[in-house]
Backbone bond lengths (Angstrom), bond angles and torsions (degrees), N, CA, C in turn:
res aa  C-N    CA-C-N  psi(-1)  N-CA   C-N-CA  omega(-1)  CA-C   N-CA-C  phi
1 M - - - 1.464 - - 1.474 114.33 -
2 H 1.344 114.91 35.36 1.482 123.43 178.32 1.565 106.28 -121.01
3 D 1.284 114.51 153.68 1.435 122.96 173.02 1.596 104.60 -107.25
4 P 1.368 115.68 115.20 1.445 119.21 -178.33 1.489 117.85 -56.71
5 D 1.388 113.12 -21.11 1.424 116.79 -177.44 1.523 113.29 -101.43
6 C 1.328 117.32 1.74 1.424 121.80 -174.72 1.586 112.36 -85.06
7 L 1.301 116.51 126.76 1.450 121.53 178.54 1.475 113.26 -55.75
8 F 1.334 118.67 -45.36 1.491 119.85 -176.32 1.477 110.90 -74.28
9 C 1.366 118.18 -31.54 1.515 119.02 173.25 1.508 109.88 -60.36
10 K 1.347 114.61 -40.80 1.566 117.86 179.08 1.447 109.36 -66.76
11 I 1.346 122.39 -36.61 1.483 121.37 177.80 1.486 110.08 -69.89
12 V 1.333 121.48 -39.81 1.466 123.35 175.50 1.471 112.31 -61.08
13 Q 1.297 120.03 -36.25 1.456 125.02 179.14 1.565 112.57 -80.12
14 G 1.318 117.05 -8.67 1.483 120.15 178.83 1.576 110.90 85.31
15 R 1.303 117.50 8.17 1.534 119.40 -179.79 1.458 110.52 -78.90
16 I 1.392 120.82 -18.88 1.398 125.22 171.68 1.435 109.51 -128.38
17 P 1.359 118.28 127.08 1.465 120.71 -176.76 1.524 116.59 -60.84
18 S 1.296 117.35 154.69 1.490 120.01 178.63 1.560 102.83 -155.09
19 R 1.297 112.04 167.88 1.506 122.37 174.47 1.486 106.64 -96.18
20 K 1.302 118.45 92.40 1.481 121.96 -169.71 1.509 109.70 -72.84
21 V 1.326 115.47 137.92 1.435 126.72 176.31 1.568 106.58 -101.25
22 H 1.334 116.34 -43.77 1.542 119.38 -172.96 1.478 108.01 -162.18
23 E 1.341 113.19 146.35 1.488 117.96 169.95 1.514 106.82 -144.97
24 D 1.287 114.08 140.26 1.417 121.88 169.25 1.530 105.52 -144.57
25 E 1.420 115.49 -170.60 1.431 117.11 -174.95 1.535 116.09 -62.30
26 E 1.358 114.31 -24.94 1.472 118.42 -171.62 1.523 113.04 -109.69
27 F 1.336 118.68 -29.74 1.457 120.84 -173.66 1.509 113.20 -128.48
28 F 1.309 115.68 158.77 1.488 122.37 176.11 1.536 102.70 -135.09
29 A 1.306 120.70 131.16 1.432 125.95 174.97 1.496 109.43 -123.36
30 F 1.373 116.87 140.93 1.379 124.78 -178.67 1.510 114.93 -154.09
31 H 1.335 119.82 152.58 1.388 123.19 178.31 1.514 116.06 -60.81
32 D 1.379 115.77 137.43 1.426 118.96 176.67 1.511 110.19 -68.12
33 I 1.309 117.98 141.66 1.473 121.31 -179.31 1.501 112.17 -78.17
34 R 1.257 118.58 -13.53 1.522 124.49 178.64 1.595 104.71 -132.76
35 P 1.350 115.28 74.98 1.513 117.32 -174.01 1.541 109.59 -68.16
36 A 1.330 111.75 137.55 1.469 118.72 176.49 1.481 114.36 -100.96
37 A 1.373 115.57 2.04 1.448 125.98 179.36 1.548 109.06 -147.84
38 P 1.333 117.59 160.25 1.452 119.30 173.64 1.555 114.10 -48.97
39 I 1.331 117.42 -38.69 1.441 123.58 175.02 1.457 106.11 -117.24
40 H 1.317 119.84 121.91 1.476 122.34 -174.53 1.563 105.30 -154.64
41 F 1.356 117.20 105.56 1.482 121.24 178.57 1.520 105.43 -135.62
42 L 1.339 113.06 165.65 1.473 123.21 -177.92 1.593 108.31 -114.72
43 V 1.186 116.52 144.19 1.489 121.71 170.06 1.511 104.21 -117.65
44 V 1.359 116.69 126.80 1.455 121.54 -178.65 1.525 108.09 -128.04
45 P 1.310 118.60 144.38 1.455 120.98 171.51 1.526 106.69 -74.31
46 K 1.297 118.83 140.24 1.452 122.77 175.96 1.470 112.83 -60.39
47 A 1.373 116.90 -36.46 1.433 121.95 -179.76 1.563 105.83 -81.82
48 H 1.339 112.00 133.69 1.503 119.42 -176.02 1.506 109.73 -68.45
49 V 1.331 114.39 123.35 1.433 123.95 170.89 1.549 101.55 -133.25
50 A 1.334 118.51 120.46 1.427 120.72 -173.48 1.571 114.90 -59.21
51 S 1.342 116.65 -46.17 1.356 120.39 -175.94 1.560 113.49 -162.39
52 M 1.305 118.88 176.58 1.468 119.90 172.11 1.521 110.23 -62.51
53 A 1.357 120.68 -26.46 1.444 123.02 -178.16 1.569 108.28 -69.68
54 Q 1.347 121.81 -14.44 1.444 121.97 177.26 1.521 110.22 -101.38
55 V 1.219 121.24 0.28 1.496 126.56 -177.70 1.571 108.28 -70.19
56 S 1.336 115.77 134.19 1.475 121.58 176.70 1.615 107.26 -121.70
57 D 1.261 112.29 175.82 1.495 117.23 176.95 1.474 110.95 -54.03
58 A 1.378 119.14 -33.67 1.421 121.49 -178.79 1.525 115.53 -63.18
59 H 1.385 116.20 -19.67 1.389 123.49 -179.67 1.530 112.49 -87.18
60 A 1.338 118.81 -7.20 1.501 124.95 -175.78 1.550 111.09 -55.45
61 P 1.338 122.36 -45.08 1.459 117.48 -179.32 1.562 111.93 -66.78
62 M 1.309 116.52 -38.48 1.424 118.94 179.22 1.496 112.26 -62.38
63 L 1.376 116.13 -43.04 1.422 122.55 -176.70 1.575 109.94 -68.35
64 G 1.320 116.25 -33.48 1.488 121.14 175.32 1.549 110.83 -65.38
65 R 1.380 115.10 -44.89 1.462 117.89 179.23 1.571 109.79 -66.48
66 M 1.245 118.06 -34.77 1.503 121.24 177.35 1.534 112.43 -64.26
67 M 1.335 112.92 -45.52 1.491 117.86 176.84 1.550 111.58 -63.00
68 A 1.323 116.39 -40.35 1.441 120.92 178.81 1.459 114.05 -67.93
69 L 1.306 120.37 -31.99 1.400 127.55 176.02 1.560 114.74 -69.25
70 A 1.265 115.96 -31.26 1.470 120.69 -173.13 1.502 112.10 -64.92
71 P 1.347 125.83 -44.53 1.400 125.02 -177.10 1.609 110.26 -63.14
72 R 1.329 117.13 -40.26 1.397 121.75 178.72 1.529 110.90 -63.75
73 L 1.294 117.04 -45.19 1.557 119.56 177.16 1.533 109.98 -67.94
74 A 1.329 120.49 -38.49 1.419 121.09 177.01 1.525 112.45 -56.88
75 M 1.326 118.38 -45.54 1.492 123.34 176.29 1.504 109.89 -63.55
76 Q 1.331 116.62 -42.49 1.502 122.83 -179.29 1.539 108.52 -60.32
77 E 1.345 118.29 -38.43 1.485 121.70 -172.57 1.566 110.46 -89.16
78 G 1.390 115.67 -0.35 1.472 114.06 171.87 1.496 118.05 113.49
79 C 1.283 114.26 4.00 1.528 118.67 174.85 1.523 111.65 -64.43
80 N 1.258 121.30 138.11 1.440 123.93 -179.76 1.536 111.20 -74.87
81 P 1.300 116.62 147.89 1.545 117.40 -175.90 1.509 112.36 -65.05
82 Y 1.381 111.49 155.03 1.434 123.17 174.40 1.503 107.32 -68.81
83 P 1.302 121.59 145.23 1.452 128.53 8.90 1.503 111.87 -99.53
84 E 1.344 124.90 -13.14 1.422 123.41 -179.63 1.590 110.04 -74.61
85 G 1.294 115.50 -35.39 1.451 117.90 173.31 1.492 111.04 -89.10
86 G 1.363 111.91 -136.20 1.501 119.22 -179.62 1.454 114.01 124.50
87 F 1.345 115.21 -167.87 1.425 121.48 -175.42 1.517 108.77 -161.22
88 R 1.264 120.16 165.54 1.482 125.37 174.88 1.492 109.31 -115.94
89 L 1.303 117.57 139.10 1.462 126.46 174.17 1.548 106.72 -109.03
90 M 1.272 115.32 136.39 1.500 117.80 -177.67 1.520 111.33 -149.25
91 V 1.310 117.07 128.02 1.531 121.52 173.89 1.513 107.34 -121.21
92 N 1.363 112.27 115.14 1.488 116.80 174.53 1.510 110.10 -88.47
93 T 1.371 119.22 142.31 1.354 127.17 -173.02 1.535 113.36 -131.52
94 G 1.352 118.42 112.09 1.429 121.21 -179.39 1.439 114.91 73.19
95 A 1.312 117.73 168.81 1.494 124.52 -174.57 1.565 108.33 -58.89
96 E 1.289 120.28 -46.60 1.466 119.19 -177.26 1.497 112.76 -72.41
97 G 1.353 117.40 -18.10 1.406 119.63 172.50 1.525 115.25 -90.17
98 G 1.306 119.46 4.68 1.387 122.44 179.92 1.485 118.67 86.42
99 Q 1.350 118.82 11.53 1.480 120.50 -176.75 1.542 107.23 -77.64
100 E 1.296 114.21 126.13 1.473 120.03 -178.02 1.606 110.57 -105.57
101 V 1.318 116.10 -32.82 1.475 119.52 174.63 1.555 109.94 -113.04
102 H 1.316 117.91 123.32 1.423 119.58 -174.31 1.556 112.20 -88.22
103 H 1.285 110.14 72.75 1.554 122.28 172.17 1.539 99.31 -152.18
104 L 1.320 115.18 122.88 1.444 121.01 179.44 1.476 112.23 -44.39
105 H 1.336 117.41 128.90 1.510 119.06 177.31 1.461 108.78 -150.22
106 L 1.343 115.43 146.82 1.435 125.87 -177.63 1.571 106.53 -108.16
107 H 1.328 116.68 116.00 1.454 118.76 173.73 1.572 109.73 -79.94
108 V 1.289 116.35 137.39 1.531 119.46 173.82 1.505 103.56 -123.16
109 L 1.288 115.56 116.84 1.465 124.21 -179.61 1.486 111.05 -117.68
110 G 1.313 116.93 138.08 1.466 117.95 172.24 1.541 110.41 -167.56
111 G 1.284 113.74 -174.89 1.471 120.75 -174.53 1.518 108.00 110.86
112 P 1.301 114.80 173.97 1.519 120.27 -179.80 1.467 112.25 -57.39
113 R 1.306 115.25 141.65 1.524 121.62 177.11 1.566 107.29 -90.27
114 P 1.312 121.54 161.86 1.433 124.60 -0.47 1.512 114.05 -80.88
115 W 1.317 117.64 153.60 1.389 125.50 176.77 1.516 107.11 -92.22
116 A 1.369 113.21 156.75 1.481 118.75 -178.71 1.510 111.96 -66.63
117 R 1.350 116.37 -37.30 1.508 119.55 178.17 1.481 104.88 -161.61
118 G 1.350 117.06 173.99 1.472 120.93 173.90 1.456 108.20 101.66
């Protein structure tokens, strides 16, 4: 369930180095190489799914676990607690949606505002 040409599949497999935030059987999280906020990391499923456009009902449990993992990792990485603090979750889909790597990924952004972009 990997794409041999996919950048994120290569990162998940350890073929390309990354600054790992988290790894379990289903997900890999790592710091964005071009952070748009003081805290900016990605959560990717280990199984290759190209984008939200390819998601089906069968992916719903995985997406739920991914969304539930994000707040825990945000706090672990230094986001301030809700409600004064918080974080942003973002999924880009397709060229017009700003997706640059065609492997489903969740951006987690946080830290003091203003952010450079995003």
